[in-house]
Every structure is written in C-alpha cells, then in structure tokens.
C-alpha positions as CSV (number, residue, x, y, z in Angstrom):
1,M,-35.2,-2.7,-28.6
2,T,-36.5,-4.7,-31.3
3,A,-37.4,-8.4,-30.9
4,R,-34.5,-9.3,-33.2
5,S,-31.8,-7.4,-31.2
6,T,-33.3,-8.9,-27.9
7,L,-32.9,-12.3,-29.3
8,L,-29.4,-11.5,-30.5
9,T,-28.4,-10.2,-27.1
10,I,-29.9,-13.2,-25.3
11,G,-28.0,-15.5,-27.8
12,L,-24.8,-13.6,-27.0
13,V,-25.1,-13.8,-23.6
14,A,-26.2,-17.5,-23.4
15,S,-23.4,-18.4,-25.6
16,T,-20.9,-16.7,-23.3
17,V,-22.2,-18.1,-20.1
18,I,-22.6,-21.7,-21.6
19,G,-18.9,-21.4,-22.9
20,L,-17.4,-20.1,-19.7
21,P,-17.4,-23.6,-17.8
22,A,-15.7,-25.1,-20.9
23,L,-12.9,-22.6,-20.7
24,A,-12.5,-23.2,-16.9
25,Q,-12.4,-26.9,-17.5
26,D,-9.5,-26.5,-20.0
27,V,-7.3,-25.4,-16.9
28,P,-6.4,-28.5,-14.9
29,A,-8.1,-28.7,-11.4
30,A,-4.7,-28.3,-9.8
31,V,-4.1,-25.0,-11.3
32,Q,-7.6,-23.8,-10.7
33,A,-7.0,-24.9,-7.0
34,R,-3.6,-22.9,-6.7
35,Q,-5.1,-19.8,-8.4
36,G,-8.2,-20.0,-6.0
37,Q,-5.8,-20.3,-3.0
38,F,-3.8,-17.3,-4.3
39,Q,-7.0,-15.2,-4.8
40,I,-7.9,-16.0,-1.2
41,M,-4.5,-15.0,-0.1
42,A,-4.7,-11.7,-2.1
43,L,-8.0,-10.9,-0.6
44,N,-6.7,-11.3,3.0
45,I,-3.4,-9.5,2.4
46,G,-5.6,-6.7,0.9
47,V,-7.6,-6.4,4.1
48,V,-4.5,-5.9,6.2
49,G,-2.6,-4.1,3.4
50,N,-5.1,-1.5,3.1
51,M,-5.2,-0.9,6.7
52,A,-1.3,-0.6,6.8
53,R,-1.3,1.9,4.1
54,G,-4.1,4.0,5.6
55,N,-6.7,3.3,2.9
56,T,-9.1,1.7,5.3
57,E,-9.5,2.3,9.0
58,Y,-7.7,-0.2,11.3
59,D,-10.0,-2.7,12.6
60,A,-8.5,-5.2,15.0
61,E,-11.1,-8.0,14.6
62,A,-10.8,-7.9,10.7
63,A,-7.0,-7.8,10.8
64,Q,-6.8,-10.7,13.0
65,A,-9.2,-12.6,11.0
66,A,-7.3,-12.0,7.8
67,A,-4.1,-12.8,9.5
68,D,-5.5,-16.1,10.8
69,N,-6.6,-16.9,7.4
70,L,-3.2,-16.4,5.9
71,V,-1.8,-18.9,8.5
72,A,-4.7,-21.4,7.7
73,I,-3.7,-21.1,4.0
74,S,0.1,-21.3,4.6
75,M,-0.7,-24.8,6.4
76,L,-2.2,-26.3,3.2
77,D,-0.2,-29.2,1.7
78,Q,1.0,-27.8,-1.6
79,S,2.1,-31.1,-3.2
80,F,-1.2,-31.5,-5.1
81,H,-1.3,-27.9,-6.4
82,W,1.9,-28.1,-8.4
83,P,2.0,-31.3,-10.8
84,E,4.7,-31.2,-13.5
85,G,3.3,-29.9,-16.9
86,T,1.3,-27.1,-15.4
87,D,3.8,-24.3,-16.1
88,N,3.1,-21.5,-18.5
89,M,5.2,-23.1,-21.3
90,S,3.0,-26.3,-21.1
91,I,-0.6,-25.0,-20.8
92,D,-2.5,-21.8,-21.1
93,G,-4.0,-20.1,-18.1
94,T,-1.2,-19.9,-15.7
95,R,1.8,-17.6,-15.1
96,A,3.7,-20.3,-13.2
97,L,7.2,-20.5,-14.7
98,P,8.9,-23.7,-15.4
99,A,11.6,-22.7,-12.9
100,I,9.3,-23.8,-10.2
101,W,10.0,-27.5,-11.0
102,E,13.6,-26.9,-11.6
103,N,14.1,-25.5,-8.1
104,L,11.4,-27.0,-6.1
105,P,13.3,-26.9,-2.8
106,D,13.7,-23.1,-3.0
107,V,10.0,-22.9,-3.7
108,V,9.1,-24.9,-0.6
109,A,11.5,-22.7,1.4
110,K,9.8,-19.7,0.2
111,W,6.3,-21.1,1.0
112,Q,7.6,-21.9,4.4
113,A,8.9,-18.4,4.8
114,F,5.4,-17.1,3.8
115,G,3.9,-19.3,6.6
116,A,6.4,-18.1,9.2
117,A,5.6,-14.4,8.2
118,A,1.9,-15.1,8.2
119,Q,2.3,-16.5,11.8
120,G,4.3,-13.4,12.8
121,L,1.4,-11.3,11.5
122,A,-1.3,-13.3,13.2
123,E,0.7,-12.7,16.5
124,V,0.3,-8.9,16.2
125,A,-2.6,-8.2,13.7
126,G,-5.0,-7.6,16.4
127,T,-2.9,-5.6,18.9
128,G,-2.7,-2.4,17.0
129,L,-1.9,-0.7,13.7
130,E,1.8,-0.1,14.0
131,P,2.8,-3.7,15.1
132,M,0.4,-5.0,12.2
133,R,2.1,-2.6,9.7
134,A,5.6,-4.0,10.3
135,A,4.4,-7.6,10.1
136,V,2.4,-7.0,6.8
137,G,5.5,-5.7,5.2
138,A,7.2,-9.1,6.0
139,V,4.4,-11.1,4.4
140,G,4.5,-9.0,1.3
141,G,8.2,-9.5,1.1
142,T,7.8,-13.3,1.1
143,C,5.1,-13.0,-1.8
144,G,7.5,-10.7,-3.9
145,A,10.5,-13.2,-3.4
146,C,8.4,-16.1,-4.9
147,H,6.7,-13.8,-7.5
148,D,10.0,-12.3,-8.7
149,A,11.6,-15.8,-9.2
150,Y,8.5,-17.9,-10.2
151,R,5.7,-16.1,-11.9
152,Q,5.5,-14.5,-15.2
153,P,4.9,-10.8,-15.2
154,M,1.7,-9.5,-16.5
C-alpha cells in the first residue's frame, strides 16, 4: 500500500468515525433509549428463542437470566420513551408508526401483556426446556401483536 492510499484510507476511516456520533445525535435521546431497550429485549429473547427452537442447547441458568432480564425491562416506565413527534413520519431513524400516539391505551395494554408473558416465562424458564418453550411462544406473541400494529415493516 502506498503512502497516499494509506493516508486516504486513514482519512476515510477517521471521517466515518467522527461522523457517527453526529448521526446518533440527530436521533432524539428518547428514541435512542427505546431502541436500546428493544435491542436488549431482542438479545434476551434470542437466548431463550434459540433454545426453544433447538438452535442452542438448553441451559437453565442462562434461560432464567434472560427471562429475568425481560421481566426487568417490562417494569421500566415507558412514558419517557415515547414523546410526541418521534414517529417515523416526523423524524428519521425510527420505525414507530404515528398510530402509537393515536392509540396509546392499546399500546400500554400491549406493553402490560408483554410484562405478564415475561413473568410467565420467568416462572418456568429454569425448570426445563418444554415449559420454557411454551412460555417463549407467549412472549413472542406479545411482541408480534405490537409490531404488527405499531412498527413499520422493514
């Protein structure tokens, strides 16, 4: 690699790295927080979901930890995560549909259903694969119910 191409590569990498925080700052903190919350949920659902599908070996301790994490997330107060004007028609960087703010009581009910399903999962996650498998389906159903109504498809 020549000195010129090395400098060009370093310049491109530096400009990309320096520009990333600016891009993240364009998305309001509330949107970043809720997206982070959903990433944590997806990670934990992935742990138990992969066990339920047989993609990974059942591990009672890991299943219980993931289920407990989901319960903890379900207990977070959501009021700060959903300020008006943070839907996908108002800002870039989100898939949240405006229908969320038009049907907030339904959204709250769906979040509470997720919490109840997560609690049900936590009650059985460490007791065996079959009980956990059924409870994982219930959690997934609550996720899908909200996504189908309130999240823009990819």
